[in-house]
C-alpha positions as CSV (number, residue, x, y, z in Angstrom):
1,X,90.6,92.0,115.3
2,X,93.5,94.0,113.9
3,X,95.3,90.7,113.0
4,X,92.3,89.1,111.4
5,X,91.7,92.2,109.1
6,X,95.5,92.3,108.2
7,X,95.2,88.5,107.3
8,X,92.2,89.0,105.0
9,X,93.8,92.1,103.3
10,X,96.9,90.2,102.7
11,X,95.1,87.5,100.8
12,X,93.7,89.9,98.1
13,X,95.6,90.2,94.8
14,X,96.4,93.9,94.0
15,X,93.9,94.3,91.2
16,X,91.0,92.5,93.0
17,X,91.8,94.4,96.3
18,X,91.3,97.7,94.3
19,X,87.9,96.6,93.0
20,X,86.6,95.4,96.4
21,X,88.0,98.3,98.2
22,X,86.3,100.9,95.8
23,X,82.9,99.1,96.1
24,X,83.1,98.4,99.8
25,X,83.8,102.0,100.8
26,X,81.2,103.4,98.7
27,X,78.4,101.1,99.8
28,X,79.6,101.3,103.5
29,X,79.0,105.0,103.4
30,X,75.7,104.8,101.7
31,X,76.7,105.9,98.3
32,X,75.7,103.6,95.3
33,X,79.0,103.5,93.2
34,X,79.2,104.0,89.5
35,X,80.6,100.9,87.8
36,X,84.3,101.0,88.0
37,X,85.8,101.3,84.4
38,X,89.7,101.0,84.4
39,X,89.8,100.4,80.6
40,X,88.6,104.0,79.9
41,X,88.8,105.8,83.4
42,X,87.0,109.0,83.5
43,X,86.3,109.7,87.2
44,X,88.8,110.8,89.9
45,X,88.7,107.6,91.7
46,X,89.0,105.6,88.4
47,X,92.1,107.5,87.5
48,X,93.6,107.2,90.8
49,X,93.2,103.4,90.8
50,X,94.4,103.3,87.1
51,X,97.6,105.3,88.3
52,X,98.3,102.6,91.3
53,X,98.0,99.8,88.8
54,X,99.7,101.1,85.7
55,X,101.9,104.0,86.3
56,X,105.0,103.7,88.4
57,X,106.5,107.0,89.5
58,X,110.3,106.4,89.6
59,X,110.9,107.7,93.1
60,X,107.6,106.8,94.6
61,X,109.0,104.9,97.5
62,X,111.2,107.8,98.4
63,X,108.4,110.4,98.3
64,X,106.2,108.0,100.5
65,X,108.8,107.0,102.9
66,X,108.4,109.5,105.8
67,X,112.1,109.4,106.6
68,X,113.6,109.4,103.3
69,X,111.3,112.2,102.0
70,X,112.9,114.6,104.4
71,X,115.9,114.7,102.3
72,X,113.7,115.3,99.1
73,X,111.9,118.2,100.8
74,X,115.1,119.7,102.3
75,X,116.5,119.8,98.6
76,X,113.3,121.3,97.1
77,X,112.3,123.9,99.6
78,X,114.6,123.9,102.5
79,X,115.3,122.1,105.9
80,X,113.3,124.8,107.9
81,X,110.1,123.3,106.5
82,X,110.7,119.9,108.0
83,X,109.1,119.3,111.5
84,X,112.1,118.9,113.7
85,X,113.0,115.3,114.3
86,X,113.8,114.1,117.9
87,X,114.9,110.7,117.1
88,X,114.5,107.7,114.6
89,X,114.2,104.2,115.8
90,X,114.7,100.8,114.1
91,X,112.3,98.9,116.2
92,X,109.8,99.3,119.0
93,X,112.2,98.1,121.7
94,X,114.4,101.1,121.1
95,X,111.5,103.6,122.0
96,X,112.1,104.5,125.6
97,X,109.2,107.0,126.4
98,X,110.8,107.9,129.8
99,X,113.8,109.4,127.9
100,X,111.7,111.5,125.4
101,X,110.6,115.0,125.9
102,X,107.2,115.7,127.8
103,X,105.5,116.2,124.3
104,X,106.1,114.4,121.0
105,X,104.7,112.7,118.2
106,X,105.5,109.0,117.1
107,X,105.0,107.8,113.5
108,X,106.1,104.8,111.5
109,X,107.6,105.8,108.2
110,X,106.1,103.1,106.1
111,X,102.2,103.8,106.2
112,X,99.5,106.4,106.2
113,X,97.4,107.5,109.0
114,X,99.9,105.8,111.4
115,X,100.4,108.5,114.1
116,X,100.5,108.8,118.0
117,X,100.3,112.2,119.5
118,X,101.4,112.8,123.0
119,X,100.8,116.3,124.2
120,X,102.1,115.5,127.7
121,X,103.6,112.1,128.9
122,X,103.2,113.2,132.4
123,X,99.5,112.4,132.1
124,X,100.2,108.9,130.7
125,X,99.5,105.9,132.9
126,X,101.3,102.5,132.6
127,X,98.4,101.2,130.7
128,X,98.7,104.1,128.1
129,X,102.3,103.3,127.6
130,X,101.6,99.6,127.1
131,X,99.0,100.6,124.6
132,X,101.4,102.8,122.7
133,X,104.0,100.2,122.5
134,X,101.4,97.6,121.3
135,X,100.1,99.9,118.6
136,X,103.5,100.7,117.4
137,X,104.4,97.0,117.2
138,X,101.2,96.2,115.3
139,X,102.3,98.8,112.6
140,X,105.9,97.8,112.6
141,X,104.8,94.2,111.9
142,X,102.6,95.3,109.0
143,X,103.6,95.3,105.4
144,X,101.7,98.4,104.3
145,X,102.0,97.5,100.6
146,X,100.1,94.2,101.4
147,X,97.7,96.2,103.6
148,X,96.7,98.7,101.0
149,X,98.2,97.5,97.8
150,X,99.8,100.8,96.8
151,X,103.0,100.1,95.0
152,X,105.0,102.9,96.5
153,X,105.1,101.4,99.9
154,X,106.7,98.2,98.7
155,X,110.0,97.5,100.3
156,X,110.3,100.5,102.5
157,X,112.8,99.9,105.4
158,X,110.6,100.3,108.5
159,X,111.4,103.0,111.1
160,X,109.9,104.9,113.8
161,X,110.1,108.7,113.9
162,X,109.7,110.8,116.9
163,X,109.0,114.5,115.9
164,X,108.4,117.6,118.0
165,X,104.8,118.1,119.0
166,X,103.4,121.2,117.2
167,X,101.1,122.5,120.0
168,X,97.6,123.0,119.5
169,X,94.4,123.5,121.6
170,X,90.7,122.9,121.2
171,X,90.2,126.6,120.7
172,X,92.9,126.8,118.1
173,X,93.7,123.3,116.5
174,X,96.5,122.7,114.4
175,X,95.1,122.5,110.8
176,X,96.4,120.1,108.2
177,X,96.4,121.8,104.8
178,X,96.1,119.2,102.0
179,X,97.0,120.7,98.5
180,X,95.6,118.6,95.7
181,X,98.0,119.1,92.7
182,X,97.2,118.1,89.1
183,X,100.1,118.0,86.6
184,X,102.3,119.8,89.3
185,X,99.7,122.6,89.6
186,X,97.7,123.1,93.0
187,X,94.0,123.1,92.3
188,X,92.2,122.5,95.6
189,X,93.1,122.6,99.3
190,X,91.4,120.1,101.7
191,X,91.0,121.0,105.4
192,X,89.7,118.3,107.8
193,X,88.1,119.2,111.1
194,X,87.6,117.1,114.3
195,X,89.5,114.2,112.9
196,X,89.4,112.3,116.2
197,X,85.8,112.7,116.9
198,X,83.1,114.0,114.3
199,X,85.3,113.9,111.4
200,X,84.3,116.5,108.7
201,X,86.2,118.2,105.8
202,X,86.0,121.0,103.4
203,X,87.7,121.8,100.1
204,X,88.7,125.3,98.9
205,X,89.6,126.6,95.6
206,X,92.8,128.7,95.1
207,X,90.8,131.9,96.1
208,X,89.7,130.2,99.1
209,X,86.1,129.9,98.1
210,X,84.4,126.9,99.5
211,X,83.5,124.1,96.8
212,X,80.3,122.3,97.2
213,X,81.6,118.7,97.8
214,X,83.2,116.5,100.1
215,X,84.8,112.9,99.9
216,X,84.2,110.1,102.6
217,X,83.4,112.6,105.4
218,X,80.5,115.1,105.5
219,X,81.1,118.6,104.3
220,X,81.9,120.6,107.3
221,X,79.6,123.3,108.7
222,X,82.8,124.8,110.2
223,X,85.0,127.3,108.4
224,X,88.5,128.6,108.5
225,X,90.0,131.7,107.3
226,X,92.4,131.9,104.4
227,X,95.9,131.1,105.8
228,X,98.2,134.3,105.7
229,X,100.9,132.1,103.9
230,X,98.7,130.5,101.4
231,X,100.6,131.9,98.3
232,X,103.9,130.6,99.7
233,X,102.4,127.2,100.6
234,X,101.1,127.0,96.9
235,X,104.7,127.7,95.6
236,X,106.0,124.8,97.7
237,X,103.4,122.6,96.6
238,X,104.4,123.3,93.0
239,X,107.9,122.5,93.7
240,X,107.1,119.3,95.5
241,X,104.6,118.1,93.0
242,X,106.7,118.8,89.8
243,X,106.6,116.2,87.4
244,X,103.7,114.2,89.1
245,X,100.4,113.4,87.2
246,X,98.6,113.8,90.6
247,X,99.7,114.4,94.1
248,X,98.6,115.5,97.5
249,X,101.2,117.7,99.3
250,X,100.1,118.2,103.1
251,X,101.4,121.2,105.1
252,X,101.0,122.7,108.6
253,X,101.4,126.3,109.6
254,X,102.7,126.8,113.1
255,X,103.8,130.2,114.6
256,X,103.8,131.7,111.1
257,X,106.1,128.8,109.7
258,X,105.0,126.4,107.0
259,X,105.9,122.8,107.8
260,X,105.8,119.9,105.4
261,X,103.4,117.0,106.3
262,X,103.6,114.2,103.6
263,X,103.2,113.4,100.0
264,X,100.3,111.3,98.9
265,X,100.3,110.0,95.4
266,X,96.7,108.3,95.6
267,X,94.4,110.1,97.6
268,X,92.1,107.8,99.5
269,X,93.4,104.9,97.4
270,X,90.9,106.0,94.8
271,X,88.2,104.5,97.1
272,X,86.5,107.6,98.7
273,X,83.0,108.3,97.6
274,X,82.2,112.0,96.4
275,X,79.0,113.6,97.6
276,X,77.7,114.9,95.4
277,X,79.0,112.2,93.0
278,X,79.3,114.5,89.9
279,X,82.4,115.8,91.4
280,X,84.1,112.5,91.0
281,X,83.8,113.2,87.2
282,X,84.6,116.9,87.5
283,X,88.0,116.2,89.4
284,X,88.7,113.3,87.2
285,X,88.9,115.6,84.0
286,X,91.8,117.4,85.8
287,X,93.9,114.4,85.8
288,X,95.6,113.9,82.4
289,X,96.6,110.2,82.1
290,X,99.4,109.0,79.9
291,X,97.2,107.1,77.8
C-alpha cells in the first residue's frame, strides 16, 4: 500500500498536489473547506501554500535537512542544544542494530515524521528488526520532495541519523514544544499528546494561556504546566527563525536542558483544518507575505 500511495503522489504536479491535499485533508476530517484562494491569500493555510509555491528561502534545504541543520543550530545557539548523535549512515545496510546501544532513535534526514524510537533493543524480536529495516528502506527510497511537494526537501542527500534516546515514561512523557514564529517572533506554542494512540494537541500563547482552537487533531482535554525554561526557549526560537516569514521551531526539554528538534517552514503543508475555522483567518493575519 505504501508503494501504491507513493506512486500516486509522485504523479501529481506541484500546484495540483497542493490543491488536492488541502481539500482532501479537510474533507477527510469532516471539515468543509473554504475555497482555496492563492491569488489573494488571507488564511493561514492559504499563505503557507502560497509560500511553498512562490517564496524560496535561500537556505531552506539546509534548514530542513536533519543532518546539515545541526551545524546551523550549533552556530546559532550552541552545540549543547543538539541531541547527541550516535552515528550517521549512508544506507540501510550500514545500520547494524546489534552494534548500537540498548536505546536509540533512528530517523532519516530528508523527510518529516520519519522516526523509529527504540527504548530497549533487548525487547526486539527478529521480526521487529526486520520491520525496522523494511521501514527504513521504504523511507530511504522515497524522494520526499515528490512525496509532499515542498521545495525545501528537493535534492537532500539521504542519510540515516542515530541519536540517543531521551528517556520518557507513560507517567512523564517527553513533550515536544513546537514554537510557531511569525516574522521571526514566537507567537504560539503547540504541544501534542499521545501521538501514537489518541493524538490530541493544544496551543498556548506566550503567557501559557490555552487558545481555543486546534488543527487536524482534537483539542486536548489534557494540560501541561508552563515549562520552567520557556523564556530561554523563546529566545532560541527567535534566533533560529530570524529572517523567516514563517517557521515552526521544535524543542524538547530533558533533565532541565533544552534540545533542538527540527525547523519546519510549512506547518502541515498548509493542509491542516482548523477547528473552529475562524482561527485559520486569525493566524493568517499574522503572516506578512512579500506581496
